[in-house]
C-alpha positions, 0 to 999 in steps of 0.5 A: 500500500503506497500512500501520502501523508496528509493529516496529522493530529495538531495536538496529539499530546492532549488529553484523550477523553469525552465529556458527558455533555459532549456525548449527550449532544453527539448522541442526539445528533447522529443515528443509524450508524454503520461502519465498514472497516478495512484493515491491512496488516503486515507481519511484524510491522509497527503500523497498520493501514485502515480504510473506514466508511462511517454511514450515519444520519444527522438530525440537523441539531443546532451545533457548529461541528460534528466530530469522531474520535481517532487517536491515530498516526496519519490520515491520507485521504478523507471523503464526505458523501463522495467528495474528497475533503481538504485540510481546510474542511476537517480539523484533527486536534486532540484525537478528534476529527471535526467537520462543519455541520453545514456540510452534512446531509440527512444521510451521510457517508464519511470515509477515512483512509489512515495509518496507525501505530499498534498499541503495546499496553493491552488497550486499543489494538494491541500487538505483542510477540509471545516469548514462549513461541516467538509468534506475533499476536494482535487483539482488540480491547476497546473498554472503556474508551479505546475503539478509536485507537483502531478506527475513527468512530463515535466512541461512546456506548449509546451510539450503537452501530452495525459493523462490516469488517474486512481484513487483509493479512498474511495467509498463515495468520488465523483471523477471527472477528465477531461474525462469521467469515463469508469469504476468503480471497488469497493473493500471493502470501496474503489473504483477504478475509470478509465477515458478515455484517453484525447486529447493532452494538456499541463500540 
């Protein structure tokens, strides 16, 4: 995967949290959320590539901006309802991607192409080498507020969503997701795994 770096968090050292008032305002503004998450995983790499599409309805609530949470390394491209976004149209600051609500429609599709580092503290998207077998293992741990380490999202429990997951990984890896695998497509030494859409649940 060859990509250009475009966006970086302008205040990545800032505190990563979500206030109750912010969560309440956001849950009143969005509904019918569905994520399509495509991950590209390379053995022993310190980073992974992601491509997420967030489909949601916007209520037209009286607020200037809407944000998704994302604690990431870099973003390469973003699209809103098919239109590619510029740096002037999206602010990435303190682990939040914010855009003007004036650009939103009733039904929206926000696509974000990105690269991120793995976590190594047991939270988010954790990567480790087992000292016993020297094999690489990855797993997710999103509680209480770490789903946005893996992908940009409305990271709060009352904004439930459906998820479709696609993972390209080394062919000798065992890849497991919440829902059944619907297809596998080998290509050289790598395989694309596709999983069925989940029921609605929180991040």
